N, C-alpha and C positions, 0 to 999 in steps of 0.2 A: 135195624128194625128189629124190635123185640117181639117173640112170640109169647104173649102174655097168658095163653093156655099152657105151655110148655114151663114158663115161670110158676104158675099156680101149681102144677103137678111136683116140680123140684121142690117148692117150699113145702108141701104136703109130705113129700118123702122125708124132707129135712126134719120136720116135727115129729114124724112117727121113729126117726131113728133116735131121737134125744128121749121121748116119753111117750106114754100110752095115751091115744086119743080115742074116744068115741066118733064116730062118723059125724054127729050133729057137733059135737064140740070141735072137730077139725074143722068143719065148715065155717062155724062161728069164728073162728081163729083167723082164718084165711079171708072172710068177708071183712074183719076188722082191720086186717092190713090193706084192704082198698081194692082187693080182686073183685070182678063182677060175679054175680052168681053163676052164670054161665061157665066162666073161668073156673070157678072153686069146684063146680059140679064135675068139671072135666077133670081136674087135677085129682080130685078125691076118688072118681071112679078108677082112674089109672093106678091108683095104689091098691086097689082091691078091697078097699075098707067097706 
């Protein structure tokens, strides 16, 4: 059973390790990947961005 909220956070962290993103840019990228708005918001919030 996959925790997609956790996956959104891990994906966000991975992007930030690789390159600089604005909050809105990171949100757009994660939405493009297919995460829901709720999952994306959770993941980006957890990064502190």
